[in-house]
MIDO-884125 format. One record per residue (C-alpha): residue in one letter; x, y, z; chain. Coordinates in steps of 0.5 Angstrom, whole numbers. Example, Ala and Ser with C-alpha at 12.3 -4.5 7.8 and 13.67 -1.06 7.14 Angstrom:
REM MIDO-884125
<site a, <25, -9, 16>, A>,
<site s, <27, -2, 14>, A>,
REM end
This chain:
REM MIDO-884125
<site m, <-188, -79, -316>, A>,
<site a, <-184, -73, -319>, A>,
<site m, <-189, -71, -324>, A>,
<site r, <-195, -71, -319>, A>,
<site k, <-190, -66, -314>, A>,
<site r, <-189, -62, -321>, A>,
<site q, <-196, -61, -322>, A>,
<site t, <-198, -59, -315>, A>,
<site e, <-192, -54, -314>, A>,
<site v, <-195, -47, -312>, A>,
<site v, <-192, -42, -318>, A>,
<site f, <-196, -36, -315>, A>,
<site p, <-196, -37, -307>, A>,
<site n, <-199, -29, -306>, A>,
<site a, <-205, -30, -312>, A>,
<site a, <-212, -28, -311>, A>,
<site g, <-218, -30, -315>, A>,
<site i, <-224, -26, -316>, A>,
<site d, <-231, -28, -319>, A>,
<site v, <-234, -22, -322>, A>,
<site g, <-241, -21, -322>, A>,
<site a, <-246, -15, -324>, A>,
<site s, <-248, -13, -317>, A>,
<site s, <-242, -17, -312>, A>,
<site h, <-235, -19, -313>, A>,
<site w, <-233, -25, -309>, A>,
<site v, <-226, -26, -307>, A>,
<site a, <-221, -31, -305>, A>,
<site v, <-214, -31, -302>, A>,
<site p, <-209, -36, -299>, A>,
<site r, <-211, -39, -293>, A>,
<site h, <-205, -37, -289>, A>,
<site t, <-206, -30, -290>, A>,
<site a, <-213, -29, -287>, A>,
<site d, <-218, -31, -282>, A>,
<site e, <-223, -30, -287>, A>,
<site p, <-220, -33, -294>, A>,
<site v, <-227, -31, -298>, A>,
<site r, <-230, -25, -298>, A>,
<site e, <-236, -21, -302>, A>,
<site f, <-236, -14, -304>, A>,
<site g, <-240, -10, -308>, A>,
<site t, <-239, -6, -314>, A>,
<site m, <-239, 1, -312>, A>,
<site t, <-233, 5, -313>, A>,
<site d, <-232, 5, -305>, A>,
<site d, <-233, -3, -305>, A>,
<site l, <-227, -4, -310>, A>,
<site h, <-222, 1, -306>, A>,
<site a, <-224, -3, -300>, A>,
<site l, <-223, -10, -304>, A>,
<site a, <-216, -7, -306>, A>,
<site d, <-215, -5, -299>, A>,
<site w, <-216, -12, -297>, A>,
<site l, <-212, -15, -302>, A>,
<site q, <-206, -11, -300>, A>,
<site q, <-207, -12, -293>, A>,
<site c, <-207, -20, -294>, A>,
<site g, <-200, -19, -298>, A>,
<site v, <-203, -21, -305>, A>,
<site d, <-199, -19, -311>, A>,
<site t, <-203, -23, -317>, A>,
<site v, <-210, -23, -318>, A>,
<site a, <-214, -27, -323>, A>,
<site l, <-221, -24, -326>, A>,
<site e, <-226, -28, -330>, A>,
<site s, <-228, -24, -337>, A>,
<site t, <-235, -23, -335>, A>,
<site g, <-238, -18, -340>, A>,
<site v, <-236, -11, -338>, A>,
<site y, <-236, -12, -331>, A>,
<site w, <-229, -14, -330>, A>,
<site i, <-227, -7, -333>, A>,
<site p, <-227, -2, -327>, A>,
<site l, <-225, -8, -322>, A>,
<site y, <-219, -8, -327>, A>,
<site d, <-217, -1, -327>, A>,
<site v, <-217, 0, -320>, A>,
<site l, <-213, -6, -318>, A>,
<site e, <-208, -4, -323>, A>,
<site q, <-208, 3, -321>, A>,
<site r, <-206, 0, -314>, A>,
<site g, <-200, -4, -317>, A>,
<site l, <-203, -11, -317>, A>,
<site a, <-201, -15, -323>, A>,
<site v, <-208, -17, -325>, A>,
<site w, <-209, -23, -330>, A>,
<site l, <-215, -23, -334>, A>,
<site v, <-217, -30, -335>, A>,
<site d, <-222, -33, -340>, A>,
<site a, <-228, -37, -336>, A>,
<site r, <-228, -43, -342>, A>,
<site q, <-221, -45, -338>, A>,
<site m, <-226, -47, -332>, A>,
<site k, <-233, -48, -334>, A>,
<site y, <-232, -55, -335>, A>,
<site v, <-230, -57, -328>, A>,
<site p, <-235, -61, -325>, A>,
<site g, <-238, -59, -318>, A>,
<site r, <-236, -51, -318>, A>,
<site k, <-243, -49, -319>, A>,
<site s, <-243, -43, -314>, A>,
<site d, <-239, -36, -313>, A>,
<site v, <-236, -38, -307>, A>,
<site q, <-233, -45, -310>, A>,
<site d, <-232, -40, -316>, A>,
<site c, <-227, -36, -314>, A>,
<site q, <-224, -41, -309>, A>,
<site w, <-222, -46, -315>, A>,
<site l, <-220, -40, -319>, A>,
<site q, <-215, -38, -314>, A>,
<site k, <-213, -45, -313>, A>,
<site l, <-211, -45, -321>, A>,
<site m, <-208, -39, -321>, A>,
<site s, <-203, -41, -315>, A>,
<site l, <-201, -47, -319>, A>,
<site g, <-200, -43, -325>, A>,
<site l, <-205, -47, -329>, A>,
<site l, <-209, -41, -332>, A>,
<site r, <-207, -36, -338>, A>,
<site a, <-207, -28, -338>, A>,
<site a, <-211, -25, -344>, A>,
<site f, <-208, -20, -348>, A>,
<site r, <-210, -13, -346>, A>,
<site p, <-206, -7, -350>, A>,
<site e, <-204, -1, -346>, A>,
<site a, <-207, 5, -344>, A>,
<site d, <-206, 9, -349>, A>,
<site v, <-208, 4, -354>, A>,
<site r, <-215, 3, -351>, A>,
<site v, <-217, 10, -351>, A>,
<site i, <-216, 10, -358>, A>,
<site r, <-219, 4, -359>, A>,
<site t, <-226, 6, -356>, A>,
<site i, <-226, 12, -361>, A>,
<site v, <-225, 8, -366>, A>,
<site r, <-230, 3, -364>, A>,
<site q, <-235, 8, -363>, A>,
<site r, <-234, 11, -370>, A>,
<site d, <-235, 4, -373>, A>,
<site v, <-242, 4, -369>, A>,
<site l, <-244, 11, -372>, A>,
<site l, <-241, 9, -379>, A>,
<site r, <-245, 3, -379>, A>,
<site e, <-251, 6, -376>, A>,
<site q, <-251, 11, -382>, A>,
<site a, <-251, 5, -387>, A>,
<site r, <-258, 4, -384>, A>,
<site w, <-261, 10, -385>, A>,
<site v, <-259, 10, -392>, A>,
<site q, <-263, 4, -393>, A>,
<site r, <-269, 7, -390>, A>,
<site m, <-268, 13, -395>, A>,
<site q, <-267, 8, -401>, A>,
<site k, <-274, 4, -399>, A>,
<site a, <-277, 11, -399>, A>,
<site l, <-275, 13, -405>, A>,
<site v, <-277, 6, -408>, A>,
<site q, <-284, 7, -405>, A>,
<site m, <-285, 13, -408>, A>,
<site n, <-282, 10, -415>, A>,
<site i, <-276, 15, -415>, A>,
<site q, <-271, 9, -418>, A>,
<site l, <-265, 13, -416>, A>,
<site t, <-261, 7, -414>, A>,
<site e, <-262, 5, -422>, A>,
<site v, <-258, 11, -425>, A>,
<site l, <-254, 13, -419>, A>,
<site t, <-248, 8, -416>, A>,
<site d, <-247, 11, -409>, A>,
<site v, <-254, 15, -407>, A>,
<site m, <-250, 19, -402>, A>,
<site g, <-245, 21, -407>, A>,
<site v, <-244, 28, -410>, A>,
<site t, <-250, 28, -414>, A>,
<site g, <-255, 24, -410>, A>,
<site q, <-254, 28, -404>, A>,
<site a, <-255, 34, -408>, A>,
<site i, <-262, 32, -411>, A>,
<site l, <-264, 29, -404>, A>,
<site r, <-263, 35, -401>, A>,
<site d, <-267, 39, -407>, A>,
<site i, <-273, 34, -406>, A>,
<site v, <-273, 35, -398>, A>,
<site a, <-273, 43, -400>, A>,
<site g, <-279, 42, -404>, A>,
<site e, <-277, 41, -411>, A>,
<site r, <-281, 36, -415>, A>,
<site d, <-280, 37, -422>, A>,
<site p, <-275, 32, -425>, A>,
<site a, <-273, 36, -430>, A>,
<site v, <-270, 41, -425>, A>,
<site l, <-267, 35, -421>, A>,
<site a, <-263, 32, -426>, A>,
<site r, <-259, 39, -427>, A>,
<site h, <-254, 36, -422>, A>,
<site h, <-252, 31, -428>, A>,
<site t, <-245, 31, -428>, A>,
<site r, <-240, 28, -434>, A>,
<site r, <-237, 23, -429>, A>,
<site l, <-244, 19, -429>, A>,
<site k, <-245, 13, -433>, A>,
<site a, <-253, 15, -434>, A>,
<site s, <-255, 20, -438>, A>,
<site a, <-259, 27, -436>, A>,
<site k, <-265, 24, -439>, A>,
<site d, <-264, 17, -436>, A>,
<site i, <-264, 21, -429>, A>,
<site q, <-270, 25, -431>, A>,
<site r, <-274, 19, -432>, A>,
<site a, <-272, 15, -425>, A>,
<site l, <-274, 22, -421>, A>,
<site t, <-281, 22, -424>, A>,
<site g, <-285, 18, -419>, A>,
<site t, <-291, 19, -414>, A>,
<site w, <-290, 24, -409>, A>,
<site r, <-293, 21, -402>, A>,
<site e, <-293, 26, -396>, A>,
<site e, <-291, 20, -391>, A>,
<site h, <-286, 18, -395>, A>,
<site l, <-283, 25, -396>, A>,
<site f, <-283, 26, -388>, A>,
<site l, <-279, 19, -387>, A>,
<site l, <-274, 22, -393>, A>,
<site q, <-273, 28, -389>, A>,
<site q, <-272, 25, -382>, A>,
<site a, <-267, 20, -385>, A>,
<site l, <-263, 25, -388>, A>,
<site a, <-263, 29, -382>, A>,
<site i, <-261, 24, -378>, A>,
<site y, <-256, 22, -383>, A>,
<site d, <-253, 29, -382>, A>,
<site d, <-253, 28, -375>, A>,
<site l, <-249, 22, -375>, A>,
<site a, <-244, 25, -380>, A>,
<site r, <-242, 31, -375>, A>,
<site r, <-241, 26, -370>, A>,
<site v, <-236, 22, -374>, A>,
<site q, <-233, 28, -375>, A>,
<site e, <-232, 29, -367>, A>,
<site c, <-230, 23, -367>, A>,
<site d, <-224, 24, -372>, A>,
<site t, <-222, 31, -368>, A>,
<site t, <-222, 27, -362>, A>,
<site l, <-218, 22, -365>, A>,
<site e, <-213, 27, -369>, A>,
<site a, <-212, 30, -362>, A>,
<site l, <-210, 23, -359>, A>,
<site l, <-205, 21, -364>, A>,
<site q, <-201, 27, -364>, A>,
<site p, <-197, 25, -357>, A>,
<site l, <-196, 18, -360>, A>,
<site q, <-192, 21, -366>, A>,
<site r, <-185, 17, -363>, A>,
<site h, <-183, 17, -371>, A>,
<site d, <-181, 22, -376>, A>,
<site k, <-183, 18, -382>, A>,
<site k, <-184, 22, -389>, A>,
<site l, <-189, 18, -393>, A>,
<site p, <-189, 19, -401>, A>,
<site k, <-195, 20, -405>, A>,
<site t, <-199, 13, -406>, A>,
<site t, <-204, 12, -412>, A>,
<site k, <-209, 9, -407>, A>,
<site t, <-215, 13, -407>, A>,
<site r, <-218, 15, -400>, A>,
<site s, <-224, 11, -398>, A>,
<site k, <-230, 16, -397>, A>,
<site n, <-231, 14, -390>, A>,
<site s, <-223, 15, -388>, A>,
<site p, <-222, 21, -383>, A>,
<site t, <-221, 28, -386>, A>,
<site f, <-214, 29, -383>, A>,
<site d, <-207, 26, -386>, A>,
<site l, <-208, 19, -382>, A>,
<site r, <-204, 15, -386>, A>,
<site q, <-197, 19, -384>, A>,
<site a, <-200, 19, -376>, A>,
<site l, <-200, 12, -376>, A>,
<site a, <-194, 11, -380>, A>,
<site n, <-191, 16, -375>, A>,
<site w, <-193, 12, -369>, A>,
<site a, <-192, 5, -371>, A>,
<site g, <-185, 7, -375>, A>,
<site v, <-188, 3, -381>, A>,
<site d, <-192, 4, -386>, A>,
<site l, <-197, -2, -386>, A>,
<site t, <-201, 1, -392>, A>,
<site r, <-196, -1, -397>, A>,
<site i, <-198, -8, -396>, A>,
<site d, <-203, -9, -402>, A>,
<site g, <-210, -10, -399>, A>,
<site l, <-209, -6, -393>, A>,
<site g, <-213, 0, -394>, A>,
<site i, <-212, 6, -388>, A>,
<site t, <-218, 4, -385>, A>,
<site h, <-216, -3, -384>, A>,
<site v, <-209, 0, -381>, A>,
<site l, <-213, 4, -376>, A>,
<site n, <-218, -1, -374>, A>,
<site l, <-212, -6, -373>, A>,
<site l, <-207, -2, -369>, A>,
<site s, <-212, 1, -365>, A>,
<site e, <-214, -6, -363>, A>,
<site i, <-207, -9, -362>, A>,
<site g, <-202, -3, -362>, A>,
<site t, <-195, -3, -364>, A>,
<site d, <-192, -7, -358>, A>,
<site l, <-192, -14, -360>, A>,
<site s, <-187, -16, -355>, A>,
<site h, <-193, -20, -351>, A>,
<site f, <-193, -25, -356>, A>,
<site a, <-187, -30, -356>, A>,
<site n, <-187, -30, -364>, A>,
<site v, <-191, -30, -370>, A>,
<site k, <-194, -36, -369>, A>,
<site h, <-197, -34, -362>, A>,
<site f, <-199, -28, -365>, A>,
<site c, <-203, -31, -371>, A>,
<site s, <-206, -36, -366>, A>,
<site w, <-209, -31, -362>, A>,
<site l, <-212, -28, -368>, A>,
<site g, <-215, -34, -369>, A>,
<site l, <-212, -35, -376>, A>,
<site s, <-208, -41, -375>, A>,
<site p, <-210, -48, -377>, A>,
<site g, <-213, -52, -372>, A>,
<site t, <-209, -58, -369>, A>,
<site k, <-214, -63, -367>, A>,
<site i, <-210, -70, -368>, A>,
<site s, <-212, -77, -365>, A>,
<site g, <-208, -83, -366>, A>,
<site g, <-203, -79, -371>, A>,
<site k, <-209, -77, -375>, A>,
<site v, <-211, -70, -376>, A>,
<site l, <-219, -70, -375>, A>,
<site a, <-220, -63, -376>, A>,
<site s, <-216, -57, -378>, A>,
<site r, <-221, -51, -379>, A>,
<site t, <-220, -45, -375>, A>,
<site k, <-223, -43, -369>, A>,
<site r, <-229, -38, -369>, A>,
<site s, <-227, -31, -366>, A>,
<site a, <-231, -24, -366>, A>,
<site n, <-223, -21, -366>, A>,
<site r, <-224, -15, -369>, A>,
<site a, <-217, -14, -372>, A>,
<site r, <-218, -22, -375>, A>,
<site q, <-224, -18, -378>, A>,
<site a, <-220, -12, -381>, A>,
<site l, <-215, -17, -384>, A>,
<site k, <-220, -22, -387>, A>,
<site m, <-223, -16, -390>, A>,
<site a, <-217, -13, -393>, A>,
<site a, <-216, -20, -396>, A>,
<site m, <-222, -20, -399>, A>,
<site a, <-219, -14, -403>, A>,
<site l, <-214, -18, -406>, A>,
<site a, <-218, -21, -411>, A>,
<site r, <-217, -16, -417>, A>,
<site s, <-210, -14, -415>, A>,
<site d, <-205, -14, -419>, A>,
<site s, <-199, -16, -414>, A>,
<site a, <-196, -22, -412>, A>,
<site l, <-201, -23, -406>, A>,
<site g, <-207, -22, -411>, A>,
<site a, <-204, -28, -415>, A>,
<site f, <-203, -31, -409>, A>,
<site y, <-210, -30, -406>, A>,
<site r, <-213, -33, -413>, A>,
<site r, <-208, -39, -413>, A>,
<site l, <-211, -41, -407>, A>,
<site c, <-218, -40, -409>, A>,
<site s, <-216, -45, -415>, A>,
<site r, <-215, -50, -410>, A>,
<site m, <-220, -49, -405>, A>,
<site d, <-227, -45, -403>, A>,
<site k, <-226, -37, -402>, A>,
<site p, <-227, -37, -395>, A>,
<site r, <-222, -42, -393>, A>,
<site a, <-217, -38, -399>, A>,
<site n, <-219, -31, -395>, A>,
<site t, <-217, -34, -389>, A>,
<site a, <-211, -36, -391>, A>,
<site v, <-209, -30, -394>, A>,
<site a, <-211, -26, -388>, A>,
<site h, <-206, -31, -384>, A>,
<site k, <-201, -29, -389>, A>,
<site l, <-202, -21, -388>, A>,
<site a, <-202, -22, -380>, A>,
<site r, <-195, -25, -381>, A>,
<site m, <-193, -19, -385>, A>,
<site v, <-196, -14, -380>, A>,
<site y, <-192, -18, -374>, A>,
<site f, <-185, -18, -378>, A>,
<site m, <-186, -10, -380>, A>,
<site l, <-188, -8, -373>, A>,
<site t, <-183, -12, -370>, A>,
<site r, <-176, -11, -374>, A>,
<site g, <-178, -4, -377>, A>,
<site e, <-178, -7, -384>, A>,
<site d, <-182, -4, -390>, A>,
<site y, <-186, -8, -395>, A>,
<site v, <-183, -9, -402>, A>,
<site d, <-188, -12, -407>, A>,
<site r, <-184, -16, -413>, A>,
<site g, <-190, -16, -417>, A>,
<site r, <-195, -21, -420>, A>,
<site e, <-190, -23, -425>, A>,
<site h, <-184, -25, -420>, A>,
<site y, <-189, -29, -416>, A>,
<site e, <-192, -33, -422>, A>,
<site e, <-184, -34, -425>, A>,
<site q, <-183, -37, -417>, A>,
<site q, <-189, -41, -417>, A>,
<site r, <-187, -44, -424>, A>,
<site q, <-180, -46, -422>, A>,
<site r, <-182, -49, -416>, A>,
<site t, <-187, -53, -420>, A>,
<site v, <-181, -55, -424>, A>,
<site a, <-177, -57, -419>, A>,
<site a, <-182, -61, -416>, A>,
<site l, <-183, -65, -422>, A>,
<site k, <-176, -66, -423>, A>,
<site r, <-176, -70, -416>, A>,
<site r, <-182, -74, -417>, A>,
<site a, <-179, -76, -424>, A>,
<site k, <-172, -78, -421>, A>,
<site a, <-176, -82, -416>, A>,
<site f, <-179, -87, -422>, A>,
<site g, <-172, -87, -426>, A>,
<site f, <-174, -82, -431>, A>,
<site e, <-170, -75, -433>, A>,
<site l, <-174, -69, -435>, A>,
<site t, <-171, -66, -441>, A>,
<site p, <-174, -58, -443>, A>,
<site a, <-177, -58, -450>, A>,
<site p, <-174, -53, -455>, A>,
<site v, <-176, -46, -455>, A>,
<site t, <-180, -45, -461>, A>,
<site t, <-180, -37, -464>, A>,
REM end
């Protein structure tokens, strides 16, 4: 009886539930606060303000919203500006309940679950972080679109039998762009185009000249010209994002951390300004010191989670939110499945991309990644290493400590000592004693 009473105890007596839609929002408030506890509002700006006015008149202080598409964002912003505690709720927490198939019943059921404290709020970073996140996501979209137009340029070249991809590692490098721009300008002589050869190229000038001998077709040259023009326009848009990003990061410089020079090479798609210093002054720590985490990985990571991780109770909650923690599907004391859940979390994707870069790293994390690959397949090892990276990021941001890599040799020696200790314990359990062999010179 006590358990039943505890389950029906009201935790949020003044909570409201809103079923978000594309053309209208259905709102339910507690029955004792209004004569009409369920009302429908439109999606125009004046409708949203009227909705907020009605909630305040009813004495509502907490609101639960369904995360439906992007329709909840304008409503969330209006309610947040009015001082209401807004909980963004995953619709999967309620969709398996039978008999809730209408908007009126959905908002009432949402209000009831919220009042009983049976819902969990989704994580949403601060307003300034959300602004940076929008710019970073737009920048990623532009870079992906740029890559598609590079593929179209390569297709046009191959159709003319211009085998530039066979002699150049990067068609859009310094030499490749110089050759492409001369072709678009009207140059067709392979010997003249091959003069852009530099000593850094593995292919010889003669090989480049042979690769530039093909059939010049006007329709494919037209496609090449348009693709290059669109590529340049997208590059200008990326530069605009970099300028905006630099201006947005300037007010967030809460720390004055002077970073030493790094030996890591800068990626071609990295922003042109000193992003590493700006992110370190924002976070208080240099996350690029973790092996595998490049500057673009850190940018994507901080733009998604921010620098304040107090929303997460501990590191386990943080890793679970990222979708990197092992599953706990247990029945009858037997583990049925322990795979991680599928997730489109961008922070998770950044960590997994960073984990893939450790395959050839001469560091402790690189040795750890290769050791896991010897025990399991690479996708699972990649997830496990991303989980380890997430824990490092959490502790660096919460404790303000710098990461120090002790090297591959230290890690391998540590693993050797652990293996020897395990063998000694196993031998002792069988009544034996291990004796180390004499060292031979």
